[in-house]
FIBATI-553254 format. One record per atom (N, C-alpha, C, O): x, y, z. Coordinates in steps of 0.2 Angstrom, whole numbers, plus 5000, padded with zeros to 4 digits. Layout:
% residues N
XYZ...
% end
This chain:
% residues 467
499151464810499351424815500251414816500651374813500351464821501051464823501351424827501951404826500951394832501251364839500851284839500251274839501251244838501051184839501251154846501851144847500651134849500751114857500951034856500650994853501551014860501950954859501450904861501050914866501450844858501050784861501350744866501550684864501350744870501850724875501650664882501150664886502150624882502050594888501550534887501350524881501350504892500550464893500150514897500250524903499750554893499150594896499550654900499350674905500150674898500450744899499950794894499650844896499950774888499550814884498850784885498650744880498450814890497850764889497350814886497550864883496750804886496150834881496050894884495950944880496150914890496050984894496551034891496451094891497151004889497751044887497551054880497451114878497551004876497351024869496951064868497051104864496351054872495551104871495851174873495551224871496251174877496351254879496851274872496651334870497351254870497751274866497351284859497451344856496951224858496751254850496151314851496051364847495751304857495351354857495551434858495251484857496151434860496751504859496951504852497351554851496851464848497051484840497551434837497551424831497951414842498551364839498351294839497751284840498851234837498751174837498651144844499151124846498151134847498251074853498251004850497950984845498750964855498850904852498750854858499150854863498350794857498350754863498950704862499050684856499250664866499550614866499250554864498750544868499350524860499050464857499250384862498950334861499750394865500150344868499950304874500250324879499550254874499350214880498750234881498550224887498150254876497650294879497050234881496550254883497150174880496750124881496850114889496450094893497550124891497650124899497350174903497050174908497450234898497250304900496450304903496350314909496150284897495350284898495150224903494850244908495350164903495150114908495250154914494850174917495950174916496050194924495650264925495550274931495450294920494950354922494250334925493950364930494150284921493450254923493450224929493050234933494150174931494250144937494250204943494050184949494350264940494550294947493850334948493850384952493250314944492750344946492450404940491850444940492850404936492650464930492550544933492150584931493050554937492750624939492450664934492750674929491850714936491750754932491250714924490950744920491350654926490850624921491050634913490650624908491650654912491950674905491950604901491750604895492150554904492250494900491550464898491450444892491050474901490450464900490150494895489750464892490250574895490050604891490350594883489950604878491050584883491250564876491050494875491050474869490950454878490650384876490050394873489950384867489550424876488950434873488950444866488550414863489350484863489450524857489750474852489850494846489950414855490250374850489650344846489050324848489950324840489350304835488950244836488350234835489350204838489150134841488950124848489250094851488350154851488350154858488450084861488850084866488150024859488249974863488949954864489149924869489449974858490149954861490450004867490749994872490250064865490550104871490250094878490450114883489650064877489250064884489649994887489649984893489749954883490149884885490749904889490849874895491249954886491849964889491650014896492050004901491250044895490950094902490750034907490850044913490349994905490249924911490849904913491049914918491249874908491749834910492249864916492349824920492449934915493049964919492650014924492850024930492150044922491950084928491850074934491550024936492150104939492050084947491750134949492150184950491050144951490850204954491250224960491650194964491250294961491550324966492450304967492850324971492550274962493150254961493550204965493250194970494150164963494450104967494850134973494850194974494950104977495350144983496150134982496450094979496250194984497150204982497450144983497850124979497450104988497850044989497749994984498149954982497249984981497049934977497249934970497249994968497449894966497749894961497249904955496649874956497349934949497049944944496949874941497449844939496249854939496249794936496549804928496549854925496849754926497149744922496849744914496349714913497149784909496849794903497449744898498049734899497149704892497449664888498149714885498149774884498649654885499449684883499249684875498849644873499549724872499649724864499949684862500549674865499649634858500049574853499949584845499549624842500449544840500249544834499649524832499449534826499149494836498549464834497949484839497649434842497849544840497549584845496849554845496649544839496549534850495849524852495449574849495649634849494849574847494249624846494249674850494249734849494149624858494049684864494449744864494349804866495149714863495649764865495649814861495649874863495549794852495449854847495049894847495049944844494449874851493849904852494049964858493850024858494349934862494549994868494950034866494750094866495550014863495950064859495650124854495750174854495150094851494850124844494450174849494450234848494150164855493450204858493950254861493750314859494550244866494950284870495350324866495550374870495450324859495650384855495050414853495150474853494550404852494050454851493850494856493850554855493750454862493650484870494050544870493850604872494750544868495250604869495150654865495150714867495150624858495050684853494350734853494250794852493650684855493150714855493150764861492750814860493550754866493450804872493850864870493550924871494450844866494950904864494650944860494751004860494150914856493650974851493050984855492550974851492950994859492251014863492351084863492851094865491851144862491851204863492151254860492251304863492351224853492751284849492651244842492451184841492951274837492951234830493651244827493651264821494151244831494851254829495151184828494951134831495751174824495951114823496151084829496351114834496251004829496650964836497050904832496750874828497550894835497950864833498050784838497850774844498250744836498550694840499250664838499450654832499650644843500350624842500450554844500350524850500750514838500850434841501650424840502050464836501850384843502550364842502550304836502150254837503050304831503050254826503150174830502850124829503750194835503850134837503350084842503550034844502950114842502350074846501950064843501350084843501950014838501550004831500949964832500549954828500949924838500249864839499649904839499049884836499749964842498750004842498850044837498350084837499250064832499250104827498550104822498250164820498350044821497750054816497150074821496850134820496850024827496350054829496450124831495950154831496950154833497050224837496850264832496450314833497250254825497150314821496350314819496150374819495950254818495350264816494850294820494450334818494950274827494650304833494750374832494250414831495350404832495450474833495250504825495150564825495050464820494750484814494050494815493750544813493750454819492950444819492750514824492150534824493150544827493150594832493150664829492850704831493550654822493550714818494350754821494450814821494750704822495450734823495650764815495450734810496150824816496250864810497050854808497150874803497450834811498150824812498350764815498150744821498750714812499050664815499750664815499950654809500150674820500850674821501250614822500950574826501750604820502050554821502950544820503250564815503150524826504050524827504250454829503850414829504950444831505150394834505150324829504950274830505350344823505350284818505250334812505150394812505150274806505050304799504250294798504050234797503750334798503050314796502950314790502350334789503250284786503150274779502550254776502450264770502050214780501450184778500850214782500250184782501050274786500450304789499950344783499350344783500250364780499850414776499350374771498850404770499450304770499050274767498650244769498150224766498750234777498150214782497650264782497050244780497750334783497450394783496950384777496350384777497150384772496750374765496350324766495750334765496450254768495950204768495450204773494950174773495650244778495050244785494750304784494450324789494750354778494350414777493850374774493250394774493850324770493450274767493150224771492650194769493250224777493050164782493250094777492850044777493950094774494050034771494649994775495050034778494749924776495049894779495849934779495949974775496449914783497049944782497449884785497149844789498249884783498549844786499249894788499349944785499549864792500249904794500749864797500549824802501449854794501949814795502149814802502449864804502049754805502349764813503149734812503149684810503749784814504349754814504549694818504349684824504849644814504949604819505749594819505949594813506249584825506649574825507149514823507149454826507549524818507749454815507449414811507449354811506849454807506249424804505949474798506049534799505549444793505049494790504449524794504249484799504349584792503749614797503149564796503149514792502749574801502149534801501549594799501549644803501149584794500549634794500049634799499649584801499949694803499349694807498849724803498949754798498249714805497649724800496949764805496849744811496649794803496049834805495449844801495449884796494949804803494349824797493849854800493549824804493649934800493249974803492449944803492049954807492449914798491649884797491349834802490749824803492049794805491949734809491649764816491349734820491749834818491649884823491149934823490749934828490949964818490650014817490050004812489550034812490049944808489549914802489649964795490150004794489149964791489250004785488750064786488350074790488850104781488350164781488550224784488250274784489150234787489450294791489650334783489950304778489450404784489850454780490450454778490750474784490950454773491650464773491950514779491650564780492450484781492850544786493250584781493350574775493450634785494050694783494750674784495050684789495050654778495750644780496250694784496550744782496350674790496850724792497450744791497750694787497750784791498450804789498950774792498850774798499550744789500050704792500650744792500850774788500850754799501650784801501950734802501750694806502550734799503050684802503550704806503850754803503650694811504250724816505050684814505250624815505350734812506050714809506650744813506550794816507150724813507750744814508350744809508950764810508050734802508650724797508250744791507650724790508650794786508150824782508250754776507850754771508750714777508750644772508050614773507650594769508050604780507450564781506750604778506350574775506650664779506050704776505950694768505450694765506650694766506550684759506250614757505750604754506550584760506350494759505550484761505250444757505250514765504550514768504250544762503750524759504550614760504050654754504050614748503550604744504550584746504450554739504350474740504150444735504450434746504250374745503650344749503450284749503350394754502850374758502250354754502250374748501850304755501250284752500650324751500150304747500650384754500250444753500550504755501150504757500150554754500350624756500550644763500150624767501050664763501550694770501450764769501650794764501050794773500950874772501250904776501050964776501950894780502250934782502650904787502550844789503150944790503650914796503750944800503551004800503950924807504150944813504750924813504850864813505250974814506050954814506250964821506151024823506350914825506450904832507150894834507450844834507450944836508150934839508250894845507850874849508950884847509150844853508950874860508850834865508750944860508650984866507850964868507550984873507550934863506750934865506850854871507250814871506150874875506050824879505750754877505750744870505650694880505550634878506150594875506750604877505850554869506450514867506650564860506150594857507450564860507850614854508050554850508050494852508250574842508450534838509150524841509350574843509450464841510150454843510550494837510450494831511150514840511650544836511850504830511750444830511950544824512250494818512850494819513150544820513250424817513850404817514050364824513550354828514450354825514650314833514650364839514750424839514250324844513950344848514550374854514950334856514550434856515050454860514650504866514050534866514950494872514550514877515050564881515750554881514550604884515150664889515150634896514850584898515550674900515650644907515050624911515150604917514350634909513850624912513450564909512850554911513750524904513550474900512950504895512450464894512950564893512350594888512750594880513350604879512350574876512450574870512850634868512650694870513350634863513550694861513350704854513350644851513150764851512750784846513150824842513450864845513250814836513650874831513550884826512950884824513950914820513550964815513150904809512850934804513150844810512950804806512250784808511950744805512150814814511450804817510950864816510350864818511250924814510950984812510550984805510850974800509950994805509450984798509651034794509751084797509751024788509851074782509251104781508951064778509051164784508351194782508251204774507751194771508951224771508751244764508551174760508251174754508751124762508551054759507851044760507451014756507651064766507051054768506551104765505951084764506751174764506251224760506151184753505651184751506751164751506551154743506051084743505751074737505851054748505251004746504651044746504151014743504551114748503951144747503251134751502651144749503551094757502951084762503151134769503651164769502651134772502851184777503151144784503051084785503551174789503851134793503851184799503651244798504051154805503951194812504451164816504451104817504851204818505551184822505351174829505051214832505551124833505551094840506151094843506651094840506251084849506751084853506951154855507351184851506851174861507151244863506751294861506951354862506151284858505951344854505451384857505051414854505451374864504951414868505051484870504951504876505251514865505351584867505151624860505251594855504951704862504751744855505251754851505151764845505951754854506351754849506451714845506551724839506351634847506451574843506051584839506251584833505351594839504851594836505051634828504951614822505251704831505351744825505951724820506051734815506451684825506951654820506551604817506651604811506251564819505951514815505551534809505551494805505151584810504951614804505351654799505151654793505851674801506351704796506751654794506951664788506851594796507051544792506651494787506851444784506051524787505651494782505051444787504551414784505251434791504751374795503951424796503851484797503551374796502751394798502751404805502151424807503151394809503151414816503451354819503851324816503351344825503751304831503351254835502851274838503551204837503151154841503551174848504151184848503151164854503451174860503051134864502451124865503551094868503251034873503451064881502951064884503951084883504151094890503651144893503451124898503551204890503251254893502551234894502251244899502251194889501551184890501451124896500951114900502051074895501951014901502051054908502151024913502151114908502351134915501651194917501751234921501151194913500651244914500151204918500151134919499851254920499151214924498751174922498451144925498751174914498151134909498451054909498051004908499151054909499450994909499250934913499150944919499350874910499050814913499550784919499550744923500150834917500750804925500550814931500250874933500550754936500450754943500550824946501150854945500250854949500250914951500850934957501250984957500850874961501550884965502050884963502550914965502150844957502750834953502950904949503450934949502350924946502451004942502551054948503051094948502151064954502651104958503251094960503651144960503551044962504251024963504651054959504951104960504451034952504951064946504851134946505251174944504351164947504251254946504751284952505051324950504751244959505151264963505751274962506151324964505851214957506751204956506951254951507551264951506351274946506551324941506851394945507351434944506051414950506251474954506951474958507251524959507151414960507851404964508451414960509051424962508251394952508851394949509251324950509851314950508751264951509151204954508851164950508851104952508651164943508451124938508951074936509551094935508851014934509350964930508950914926508550884928509250934920508850864916509450844912509950884910509350764912510050734908509750704903509150684904510050684898509850644893510250584894510850574894509650524896509950464896509950414892509450394889510550384891510650344884510450284884510450254879510250264891509950194892509250184895509050134896508950234897508450224902507750184897507350134899507750214891507250184888507350124884507850104881506850074886506950004882506850024875506949974871506750054872506850084865507450084862507550084856508050094867508650104865508950184862509450204861508250224862508350294860508550334866508350334872508950374866508950434872508350454873507950464869508350474880507850494884507950554889508450554894507650594888507850654892507350644899506650644900507850654905507450644911507650704917508250714918507150734920507250784925507250754931506850724932507750774935507850754942507350774946507250834948506950724948506550734953506650674959506750614958506450704966506450654971506050594971505450614971506150534972505750484973505550454966505050414965505850474961505550444954506150414951506650424954506150394946506650344943507350374940507850344938507250454940507850484939508350474945508850504945508250444951508550424958508850354956508450314954509550344956509850274955509450234959509250184957509350244966509150194970508450184970508350134973508050224967507250204966507350154960506950104959507750174955507850124948508050064951507650014948508350054955508749984956508249954961508249894961507749994965507349954970506849934968506549884971506449954961506049934958506049864955506549844952505449804956505549744955505549744946505149784944505849714943505849714934505149684932505049624934504649714930504049694929503849724923503949784923503649684917503449714911502749694910502649634909502249734911501449704911500949754908500349744908501449814905501049854899501149844894500649834890501849834891502149814885502049854880502049824875501949914880501949944874502649964870502549974864503249974874503849954871504249904870504849914869503849844871504149784869504349774861504049804856504749744860505049734853504749654851504749604855504549654846504249594842504949544841505549564840504949484840505349444838505149364835504649334836505549344832505349274828505549224834506149234837505149174836505349124840505649064835505549054829506049014840506248964836505748914831505848884826505148924834504548884831504248934825503748924821504548994825504149034819503649084822503649144820503449064828502949104831503249184833503849184834502849244834502949314834502949314842502449294845503549324845503349344853503649404853503849434848503649424861503749504862504349504870504249464874504649544869505149544873505449624875505749664871505449624880505749704884506349694887506449654891506849744886507349754890507349774897507849784901506749794899506649804906506149754910505949754916506049704905505749634910506349614915506849634914506149564918506749514922507149504918506949484913507949494919508349484915508449414912508649404906508249364916508249304914507649274909507749224905507049314910506549314904506849334898507049294893507049404898507349434892507949404888508049414882508249354892508749324889508449264886508549234881507949234889507649164888507349184881507349134876507149244879506849264874507249274867507049294861507949264869508449284864508749354865509249374861508649394869508749444871509549454873509749404876509949504872510549514874510449544881510149594883510949504886510949544893511149604894510949644899511649624889511949694889511449734889511349784894510849724884510349784883509849794890509349834890509849754895509449754901509749804906509449834910510449824906510849864910510549934910510649974904510249964916510050034916509350054913509250114913508950004912508450014907507750004913507649964918507350064911506850084916506150064913506150054907505650054917504950034914504750104913504350134917504950124907504450194905503750194906503450244908503350124903502750124902502350154910501950204910502450104914502250114921502450164925502250184931502850194922503150264925502850314922502550354926502850324916502350374913501650384915501450434916501250324917500750324918500650354927500150384929501150334931501250364938501450434938501450464943501650454932501750524932501250574932501250634935500750554928500050584927499550554933498950554933499750534937499250524942498850454943498350444947499250404939498850334938499250274940499050224937499750274945500250224946499850154949499350144952500050104946499950044948500250024955500850034958499549994959499949964965500249904966500049864961500649874970500849814968500849794975501149834979500549744977500349704984500149754990500149744996499749804985499349844990499749904994499549944998500349894992500849934997501249974993501450034995501449954987502049984983501750014977501549974973501950084977501650124972502050124965502650134967501950104959502450114955502650194954502150234952503450214954503650274955503550304947503450284941503650374948503550414941504250424937504750414940504150444932504850474928504650534925504150534922504950584925504750644922505250664917505850674918504950674911505350704904505350764902504850774899505750804902505750874901506250904895506750864894506250934892506650984887507251004892507251014898507851024886508351054892508051124893508351164897507551154890507251224891506851214898506551264900506851174902506451164908506751234912506351274913507451244913507651294918507351364914507451414918506951374909506751434907506051454907505851504905505751404910504951414912504951464914504451504913505351484918505151554924504851614921504551664924504951594914504851654910504151674909503951734908503851634910502951614909502651654917502151694917503051644921502751664928502651734929503251764929502251764930502051844931502351854937502451804941502651924940502851924944502451904953501851924955502751864956502451854962502051784961501751754966501951754954501651704953502051634955502551644957501651574955501851524956501551474952501551414954501351494948500951454943500951484936501151544936500751454931500651494924500051454920499951394922499751474914499351444910499751434904500251454902499251384899499351384893499351454889499851474886498851494891498551554889499351604889499651634885499651604895500251644896500751614891501051654888500851554890501351534885501151554879501551574875500551544876500451574869500551654869500851684864500251694873500351764874501051784873501251834870501551734878502351754876502551744871503051774870502351694866502751664861502451704855502851724851501951724856501651764849501851834851501851874846501851864856502051924857502451964851503051944850502052014848502452054843502252024836502452064831501951964835501951934828501351964824501251944819
% end
């Protein structure tokens, strides 16, 4: 396994892409972000092809899967101007209904990615989005996921969760609470699937890191086995680790990275665990360089995000490919757009949140809640706030008004990017946001002469040429 296909966005790395990559002998990875919304909206769109129904039929507790189907399925799909019916927002005390939806949604995505071949499949989670972790991981494991990848934080407690879920045992996970002690999230598989299931295979855990210090910390202090690392540099798409030290920006407002942000590969190799290099790794030369440096291979995102099997909305993908052919690509590392506070790569596309006017015109609505921050209220209860919600609401919850400047609703935008935009008042469609790595301008290398599109197979053939 030389190539790991990145687990990108919300539905960009969908089951079709991961299935294709894995069937070709590399590691296909599905995105585990917001899969409860993705499953619900696919069903509300009429489940084209019947793929959701087929996967639901394979879930070990048929009544539970049937209940989700009946709750969200709309025959022939909702009309474009109708809003998607709501799905519960994640909280510190989630309902059994929401936990079941999250668990089943992750099962469905992994099950479909594993169809038709016997090669490994992975799933990618963001440590920052903590509330769905437990039901998400268990659902993916029920479907036989082989690798769990996680970044955007320090996933110290995930290995132990994998150990417990392999035995169908209850597990807990600490929810970070601003200004207070963590709150333990809990999930007991037996409440949903009962007793009597055979033990599950524990998936290997790969931590996505941007520091050899973090790699050492995880290897020594995690509550279970860390099986390897993905070393992600600041040229990668999506969320990037912030620069070490005081934040400095260039004339475009992009964070400036320096020598302190370069991972020491010699120290990483000394840990004796496999690692893959990510960020600008989508060329055959970079693959060979990674292998020569002692890496097991590379993780590639942007090249796969732009291929035909990607979940990226086709009109957006074709617009970007046209920009690539015209040499007109622009990718900016936006230091403030994401509610997480992490730098976030944004590709310039018309009528998307990369345009200041589109961002300013969008009403400040937070109704999905994945990137909200937990905080302790004056009465001791745990609440949630997001710097992309209405400013007065955020401030009333104790948030700093400064944190709201320039923030975008990444949750709604990323669902729009894969063709599932929420409708507002029957006429206003949530705008998309497209995140790509700095290597977007180079994906033209995968286009054959005269072609206007390329496939995942083209990417893999190019990257592994000569190996």
